[in-house]
N, C-alpha and C positions, 0 to 999 in steps of 0.2 A: 826770401823777404821775410822778415819776423816781426810784418804787423800784418791783420786782417781784416776786416770789414761784416759787419753785419748787414741786415737790411735797413737798417733806420741807419745806422750814425758808423761809425768805425772805430777801431784801438789803437793805439797805439801798442808797439812793440814791449815786451817785459821788459825791465830795470829793476836792478838790481839796487838799487838802491832805495831804503826804505823810506815809507812817505811816516810822518807821526799818525797817521788819520786814511781809511779809504775812505772817507766825504772829502780831504783835501789834499790838496798834495804843498799847501803851507798853513799849520796852524803859529799860530803867534804862543810861544808858553809865559805863562805867568809868573812860576815858580821858581824859585834862587838854580833848584840842585837838577833842574831840568833845562837848561841853559846852553848853545852849542859849547862846546871846548876848546882849547883851540888845537890846530893844524899840527894832526901827526899823532896826535891823542885818541885818533879814531881810525888806526892802523891795527895789523893784530896784534894774537899776544903776542907782550910783553914788545911791543911796538915792532915785531917783525909782518911785514907788508905784505907777505907770500900766503900767512896762515888767516884762515879768514877768520869772519869774530863772527857772532849769531847775528847780527844784522845782516852782513855781504848775503848768508846763505837763508834769510829771510825772505818767501815767498814774493814776488811782485804783485807791485798793483795796475790795475789797466786803466788808463784815461784816457778819455774821448781826447781825436787828432783835432785840432783848427780845423773849419773847412779850407784855409788859405792852402793849407799843404796834402791837400786829396783830389790832386791834377793829376794823375794820373792815372790811366784809364781803370786801373786794379778798383778803385773807388765807385765807378761809376754807378748810379742809384736807377737804371732801368733792369737791377737783377728784379726777375721778376718774384712775386712778395709770397712766401711758404704758408703755406693755411691748417690749422690743428685745430680739430675739434674743441670746442667749449670743456670745460670741467665743469659739467652737468649732474647731480646723483641720477638722472635717469638714465645715464648711457655707465654709467660704473656697474660694469657686470665680469662676466670670465672672461668675456670676448675682446675686450681692450686691456688686457692684463699687457705690458708691451710696448701700449699705443701711449703716444706725447698726446697730453690734453694741452691747453693754452686755461692758465685764470682770470685771462679777462684785464682789464685796466683801468676797474670802478673806479670813482671817488672814496668809497666809503670801503675796500677792500682794506681788511685786517694788516695785509702784509705788506702795505702800503701807511698807515694808521699807526697800528704798534711797533713797526719795524719788523725788521730781519735778523735772521744771526750773523757773523760777518761774514760767514764762507755763504751761507744762501746769496749774503746784497750783492759778494762778487760775481755769484754763476749768475744773475737775473743782469749785472752792469755787461758782461759779455754777451748776451742771448738779446737780439734785437726785442724780446716780450717774456713773462714770466710765465715760464713752464715747466713741466714735470711729466716724468715717466708713471705711469700708474703698474703699481706692482701687486703681486700675492697678498703682502702686508698688508696694501691700505687697502684691499676689498676686505680684511679681516678685520680691521678697526673700524673702519664704517658699519658692519654688521655690528658690531660690540657698542657702537654708540646707538647703530636703530635701537638695539635692545634695551641701550637705556636710555633712549627719550621717552619712556612710563616708567621707569624706577629713580626711588631717589639718589643720588650723585653717592651718597655712599655705602651700596652696591658696588659701584663702578671705581676705583682707585688704582688705576693704570699705571704702570713704569712704563715706557720702551726702553730696553735694555741693549744689548752691545757690542760690540767690538767695533775701533773704530772707524770710523769714516765707510758703515753699513746703513746709512740713509734716515738717521732717526730723526733728525732733522726735518727730510725733507719731508716723511709718515706724518710728522706733527704737522706740516701747516698745510698739508693735504685734508686732515681731518678737520683744523682749521675752519678751510676751506670747502670745506665739506655742511659744518654744519649751519653755517652763513647761508646755505646755500637756498640747505633745507629751514629757514627762518630759528632758528638756535638766536640763543642771548649768548655771547661769544663772551667771553677775556683771556685775549692772547697777551703772554710775556716770554719773549722771545730771546731775552737775556738777562737770568734771575742774577745772575754776578752782578749786575749793576745795583743790584735790591743792599748786597751788603758785600761793597769792595771800597765801604767808605767816599761814594761821589758825589754821596747830596746830604744835606742836611740834615744831623737829629737832633732831638732835643729833648729832653727828658721829664716825662710827664711825673712829678708823684702820686698822681688820683690813680694810675693804675699800673708802676711799677714800671713803666716802659720807656722806649726811646721811641718816640716819634718822629713817623719823616716827613712832615707836610709837602715839602718839595715833590718829592717823588712818589704821594697820594695824589697831588693835583695833578700829574702828569697822568696818569694811567685814569684817571677822574675826565681827562680833557678828551683822552684819547678813544673810551669806551662810549664816551655820547655820542662822539663822532661817529662810529663805528655802528650802532647799537640807537639811533635816535627813533627809528622809526619802531621798534619794536617796542621802546617802551611806552608807546602811545595806551592809554587807560591806568597806569599800575602808579601805584599812588600811594602813601605811605599811612600804617594803619593808629600809631598814633603820634601822640605830640614829640617831640624829638628837643630836649634842652639842650642847649650849649651853653658853656663857660662863658660867662660878661658876652653875650649875644642873643640878639634873640630868637624867640622860641620858635621852630619852624612847627607849627600848623598841621596835624593832622590833616588827613585827604589831601597834602601839596602830591602833587603829578613828580619822579621821579628824573624827569628834566631838569625841574623846576630845584629836586632839592641836592643837584650834580653841582648848577648852575649857584648854589650853595657856599660850595667848596672851591666851584673856581674864582668867586669876587673875593674868597676870604684863607690865603693857604695856612693859617694858621688852626679853618678847622676840616680842613681837607679830610684825618686822618681819620676823624670821627663820620664826616660822612661817607668817605667810601665804606667803613666798614658797615654803617645802617643800612647802607646800596647792595651791600650783598646780601645779609640777612632779610631785606625786605625780598629781594630776588629768590632768595633760599625758603621763601610763605606762597608765594604766586604758584600758580600750576599751571596759567596759559600757554606759557615760551618752557621749554627745556634751555639748563645752564649750560654750558662747556667755560671749564678754568682748564686754560692746557699753559702751563710754565716749560720753556725748554730753559737746558740749567739744572734741573728741577736739583740733583745732588747737593749744589751752593748754598741750599735749604738747611743743610745739615751739617754744612762745617764752621769752625770761626769764625766771624767777620774781621773785615777788616777797623770796623768803629771802636772805638774804645775808650773803657770807662777811664772817669778819676784817675787811679791809681793807673792807668795806662794800657789795665788787662785787656782783651780781646771779647768784644763782647761775644756771647752764644747767639744765634740768629732767634728766638724766639724770644730776645730779651727788647728785637725793632718789632715797631707794630705793623710794616707790610711783612715781612715773609711769616712771625706769626697768626698773621691771621691767612694768608696761604699754606701753611699746616694746620692751621685748624681745620680747612676742608677736604685737606690730604691726609688726614689723621681718621674723618669721621665724626670728628666731636663737633664740627656744622657738617650743614646738608644741605642742599637743594632738592628740592620737593622733587621736581623731574629734573635727569642732569647727570651730568659725568665730571670726574677729572681726570684729568691725562698731561704728564708729564712723559720728561725725556730726559736722560743723564747724558753725560760727556766726560769723558778721560784725557781730552786734550789739557788742560786747565791743569796746570802743576802744582800753584796753589791754591786749588781747592779739590785737593782728592774723594773721593766716595769716601767716607766714612764708613767707621767697622760697622755701626748700628743700620747704617742705611743697608753695606752690604746684605749684613743676614737676615734684617725682614726680608730681601727682591733672591736670597738666595743664589747668590754673584758669589764670583770666586776671589780667591783673597792673596794678593801678588805676596804676603809672607805668611807661615803659616799664622793663625791667628791660638791664643790660648787662653782660657777660663779664668786666669786673673785678669787681661785684659780688662782697666777699667772702661766701663759704660756708663752711658748716660742715660739715666733710668727715663730723663722728662723724652730724649730724642726716641726710644726704645718706641715710646707712648705713643709718639707724633708716626713712626715709621710701620707703625703697626695695622695689620691689615691690605697694605698693600699685595696689588700685585703686577707680574710682569710681564710683559708683551715682548721677546726675543726678536731681534729683527738675524732675519740668516747672516750671515756671513758671506756670501757668492750672492753675485747677483744673476737669475737665470739668463739661455742665451736668448731668451725671446728679449729678454728685459735691458740687457747689454743692448741688445741689436737695437730697442727703442731709442737709449744714451745714442747712442753711435750715429744712428738715424736724427737725430737731433742739431748735435754741432755739425752732423754737415750741412743740414741744409742751414744751420748758421751760420758757416763759413767760418766757422771754428779749426777748422784743418787745414797743418800749411802742405800736407801730402797731399796724393791722389786716396781716395778715400774709396777703399778695393777690399775682397772677403779678407785676402794676405791681411791687412795693415789692418783690418779688426778682432781677427782672432791673435795676431799677433796682442795689441793691446791689452787684449783679456788675459789675455796667458800672465803678462806681465804683471797684471796687475792681482792675478788670482780671482778675480771675479770683483774685486773690492770697489764697489761704487764707486768712492773718493777718487782709490786710486789710479781707478781705469779712466776719472776724466781729467784730472788734474797731470797727473802719471805720466799716462799714457794714451791720450787724445791733444787736452795743449801741452802736453809735452813737443809734441810736434813741430813747434814753433819755434824750437830749441836747438832742432837738425838742422 
């Protein structure tokens, strides 16, 4: 049978039909070039139906089944609930490496408000609750953050690196959840590519000679306030903030009220966002974590265009430029850290030469001293340190993942030692392959 259930909801079998979005099975297209073509155009290359197109070979999307079709005894709801320890700082010791911990379901959790990378979002939809396995790298990351809580963020500017599927995004999310549990102020950007892929409005500002992104700044302010509202109590701006053609925001205004100004008027949201981070950088009552996934996209040419149809550099856009200033140490928080994670999955945004050299990453092709480098991007990458993820899971970490998906009833085959060792060997210990091609691959057998 090609479907399985979790303790809270059941998921339908893998479908090979590509859906426009992981959020919806039917999403209206508003652009003419994205409309559905006539039948016959969706066959294989050259019209041959026997040749699979990229869409046909893409990974399937799991969607909840309607209650009306859950009449089989397999879908009965009286299965015992599986309980895991909550993700708490006091429990994160060497004794819990390889154990599964539950993030909980609080209303202001960062992954609920800021969002998740697509791969993590799909995994959490398959599981009955958001969980993760504690790894050695989890403890390394939180030890680094504990040390950074009393130092300026310019001293802790770290980027998670490693091969595809080694768990960089999961480790970054665990670091974010840890900081929230320790009462840090957190800014989490799970998909930095959305800052540079020309998906939101941008307006040229002759005063700063950059392109403002009012919609993106508005969304960041809104999500930041939802997650950190209680942590902003008592924090105010020290000087008057003058806004062009708008009333001046007086000194002593609470940060929550300052954010409200940007939420009421999108046109001033970029200025409010910059001022907010500046105020957070000067306060010392709470440490601040700025976490950015798909961090490498901030060093690539963007999909935004100038009046001559040339692709803009990331530092020509207001939000990426603001993040780059904190990543480079040009701006800093009095207490806190900058933590990023790179990805090699997005071919439209490859890791730039400047970032590879700054992080001492291997090059795909032989590099030459005659290759042109951007002095601006080199300055923004200066001083970054890498924290490399191991290529393989340890046996105890893989056993924790196996237990997690077994408890979530994500396996079609009978769970046993032979299945575990077979899938661990097939994936060569790679975390993503172990789950998707190994454990969830049993659904296709």
